[in-house]
C-alpha positions in Angstrom: 16.3 39.4 58.0 18.7 41.4 55.8 18.8 38.6 53.3 15.0 38.2 53.3 14.6 41.9 52.5 17.0 41.5 49.5 14.6 39.0 47.9 11.5 41.2 48.1 12.4 43.5 45.2 13.3 40.4 43.1 9.9 38.9 43.8 8.1 42.1 42.9 10.0 42.3 39.7 9.1 38.7 38.8 5.5 39.3 39.6 5.3 42.4 37.4 6.7 40.3 34.5 4.0 37.6 34.6 1.8 37.5 31.5 -1.0 35.1 30.7 -0.1 32.8 27.8 -2.8 32.5 25.2 -3.8 29.1 23.9 -2.0 27.9 20.8 -3.4 29.4 17.6 -4.1 26.1 15.9 -5.7 26.2 12.5 -9.3 25.3 12.4 -9.9 21.6 11.9 -11.0 20.7 8.4 -12.7 17.3 8.4 -11.4 14.8 5.8 -12.0 11.2 4.9 -8.8 9.2 5.1 -8.9 6.6 2.3 -6.5 3.8 1.4 -7.7 1.5 -1.3 -6.5 -0.8 -4.0 -7.7 -2.9 -7.0 -6.3 -6.4 -7.4 -6.8 -7.4 -11.0 -6.6 -11.2 -11.7 -7.7 -12.4 -15.1 -11.3 -11.2 -15.5 -11.8 -10.4 -11.9 -11.2 -7.2 -10.0 -11.1 -7.4 -6.2 -11.5 -4.1 -4.3 -10.1 -3.4 -0.8 -10.7 -0.2 1.0 -10.1 1.3 4.4 -12.0 4.5 5.4 -11.3 6.6 8.5 -11.5 10.3 9.3 -9.2 13.1 10.5 -9.7 14.1 14.1 -9.3 17.5 15.7 -6.6 18.1 18.3 -9.3 18.4 20.9 -10.5 14.8 20.4 -9.0 11.8 22.2 -7.7 9.6 19.4 -9.0 6.0 19.3 -9.0 3.7 16.3 -12.6 2.7 16.8 -13.6 6.4 16.9 -11.5 7.3 13.8 -12.8 4.5 11.6 -15.8 5.3 9.3 -17.9 2.2 9.0 -21.1 3.7 7.5 -19.7 5.4 4.3 -20.8 4.7 0.8 -17.9 3.2 -1.2 -18.3 2.9 -5.0 -16.2 1.9 -8.0 -17.4 3.5 -11.2 -16.3 1.5 -14.3 -17.6 1.0 -17.8 -20.5 3.5 -17.1 -21.6 1.3 -14.2 -21.6 1.9 -10.5 -20.6 -0.9 -8.2 -21.2 -0.5 -4.4 -18.4 -2.0 -2.3 -20.0 -3.5 0.9 -18.8 -3.0 4.5 -16.7 -5.9 5.7 -18.5 -7.0 8.9 -16.3 -8.3 11.8 -13.0 -6.8 10.6 -12.3 -4.9 13.9 -10.5 -5.5 16.2 -9.0 -8.6 14.4 -8.0 -6.9 11.2 -7.1 -3.2 10.8 -6.3 -3.2 7.1 -9.7 -2.9 5.3 -13.3 -2.3 6.5 -14.8 -2.4 2.9 -14.2 -5.3 0.5 -15.9 -6.3 -2.7 -15.7 -7.4 -6.3 -16.4 -5.8 -9.7 -16.2 -7.4 -13.2 -13.1 -6.6 -15.3 -15.1 -5.1 -18.2 -13.6 -3.5 -21.3 -12.1 -0.2 -19.9 -9.0 0.1 -17.9 -10.3 3.2 -16.0 -11.6 2.9 -12.5 -13.0 5.7 -10.3 -13.2 5.4 -6.6 -15.9 7.4 -4.8 -16.3 7.5 -1.0 -19.2 9.5 0.5 -19.9 10.2 4.1 -22.5 12.9 5.1 -21.5 16.0 3.1 -18.0 14.8 2.3 -17.0 13.1 -0.9 -13.5 11.7 -1.7 -12.5 10.7 -5.2 -9.6 9.0 -7.1 -9.1 7.7 -10.6 -6.8 4.9 -11.7 -5.8 3.7 -15.1 -4.6 0.1 -15.0 -2.0 -0.3 -17.7 -1.2 -3.3 -19.9 2.0 -4.7 -18.6 4.3 -7.6 -19.5 3.6 -10.0 -16.7 6.2 -12.7 -17.4 9.9 -12.7 -17.9 11.3 -12.3 -21.4 13.9 -14.9 -20.6 14.4 -17.4 -17.7 17.3 -19.9 -17.7 18.9 -22.1 -15.1 22.5 -21.0 -14.3 23.3 -23.8 -11.8 21.5 -26.5 -9.9 22.7 -28.7 -7.1 20.8 -32.0 -7.3 22.0 -33.1 -3.9 20.7 -30.0 -2.0 17.9 -29.3 -4.5 19.0 -25.7 -4.8 19.6 -23.6 -7.9 20.1 -20.1 -9.4 17.9 -18.7 -12.2 18.7 -15.9 -14.5 15.8 -13.6 -15.6 15.3 -10.7 -18.0 12.2 -8.4 -18.0 11.1 -5.6 -20.2 9.2 -3.0 -18.3 8.1 -0.1 -20.4 6.1 1.7 -17.7 8.4 3.6 -15.2 8.2 3.3 -11.4 6.3 0.0 -11.5 7.4 -2.5 -8.9 7.2 -6.3 -9.5 7.0 -9.0 -6.9 7.9 -12.7 -7.6 5.8 -15.6 -6.2 7.5 -19.0 -6.6 5.8 -22.4 -6.1 6.7 -26.1 -6.5 4.4 -28.9 -7.4 3.9 -31.4 -4.6 3.8 -35.0 -6.1 1.4 -36.2 -3.4 -2.2 -36.4 -4.6 -4.3 -33.4 -3.8 -1.6 -31.1 -2.5 -0.9 -29.2 -5.7 1.4 -26.2 -5.9 3.0 -24.9 -2.7 5.2 -21.9 -1.9 8.9 -22.4 -1.9 11.7 -20.2 -0.6 13.8 -18.0 -2.8 16.3 -15.2 -2.4 15.3 -12.2 -4.4 14.0 -8.7 -3.8 11.3 -6.8 -5.7 12.1 -5.1 -9.0 11.4 -1.4 -9.0 11.6 0.4 -12.3 13.6 3.6 -12.3 13.0 6.5 -14.7 14.1 6.0 -18.3 15.0 2.4 -17.8 13.1 -0.4 -19.6 15.1 -3.6 -19.2 15.8 -5.3 -15.9 17.8 -8.4 -15.5 19.3 -10.4 -12.6 19.2 -13.7 -10.8 17.2 -15.3 -8.0 18.1 -18.3 -5.9 15.6 -21.1 -5.0 15.4 -24.2 -2.9 13.2 -27.1 -3.8 11.7 -29.5 -1.2 12.8 -33.1 -1.7 11.0 -34.9 -4.5 9.8 -31.7 -6.3 10.4 -31.7 -10.1 8.4 -28.8 -11.3 8.4 -25.1 -10.3 6.5 -22.1 -11.5 6.6 -18.4 -10.9 4.0 -15.6 -11.0 4.7 -11.9 -11.3 2.6 -9.2 -9.5 3.0 -5.6 -10.5 2.0 -2.5 -8.4 1.6 1.1 -9.4 3.7 4.0 -8.1 0.9 5.0 -5.7 1.6 1.9 -3.7 5.2 3.0 -3.1 3.9 6.4 -2.0 1.6 4.7 0.4 4.5 2.7 1.8 6.6 5.8 2.2 3.9 7.5 4.2 3.3 4.6 6.7 4.6 4.9 10.2 6.6 1.7 9.9 8.6 3.1 6.9 11.1 4.7 9.2 9.9 8.3 8.5 8.7 10.5 11.3 5.8 11.8 9.3 6.8 15.4 9.9 5.4 17.9 7.4 8.9 19.5 7.2 10.6 16.4 5.8 11.6 16.1 2.1 9.0 15.5 -0.6 9.8 11.9 -1.1 9.0 11.3 2.5 5.7 13.2 2.2 4.4 11.8 -1.1 1.4 13.5 -2.6 -2.0 11.9 -2.2 -3.9 10.8 -5.3 -7.2 10.8 -3.4 -8.8 14.2 -3.6 -12.0 16.1 -2.9 -12.9 15.8 0.7 -10.5 13.0 1.2 -6.8 12.3 1.5 -5.0 9.0 0.9 -3.8 6.6 -1.7 -5.6 4.4 -4.4 -3.4 2.0 -6.3 -3.6 -1.0 -8.7 -2.1 -4.4 -8.4 -1.9 -6.6 -11.5 -1.5 -10.4 -11.1 0.1 -12.4 -13.9 -0.6 -15.9 -15.0 1.5 -18.7 -13.5 4.4 -19.7 -15.8 6.1 -23.1 -15.4 9.9 -23.3 -15.5 11.6 -26.2 -17.0 15.0 -27.2 -15.6 
């Protein structure tokens, strides 16, 4: 009984210290359109790919189908013309990448404006697609093993625009009728231009299937906005925290009532390699 009486003052003290905790003072939700889009420029054609979703308040249960915006107006404004990019029916749940896809003519200008409208919200972004060298200045065979059909190529590329990344696509001609050019394996990473650097050179390794005598390559360039988009993705290894460094929280180039990235992708002509 003596021990129980000792606990009574302690309980009264704890009771007197109880305070109601207010709900977190979260900032008011500001609705935004979340836009990721790109132009793929091939010869005289421009293919447009766009994904539109929306920000959701902390009080909403997040689901992909609720976040996606499938009734927006998506436009590309180019050469004083407005091209509507249609909704891509049947994309969900089989494909999460884009829910709008279309085509616009190349035209004479290199300027493209993306406009996405939903109710009272309008997101905008402008791209200038540059003129870039889309083939190597020099390509030469360093070594080739005719038994294993493997070789190493040297390349040199002049890249006057900084922070542009290049990807290599390598193909071999199948001698069987109707099969044409087919992908082959190679060992080479993408070229990423660093600041104040204009010449890149290196080697790539390739392996030819038996009986192939001709190979060709094709360069694809992407703008710096694409690298920002990659750095912002959940699979990039970053936590997405707003307190991380700036390179892990790249700035959006989609503005207005939208956030996100709009980038260009320029596809070069296939170039055959003699060896």
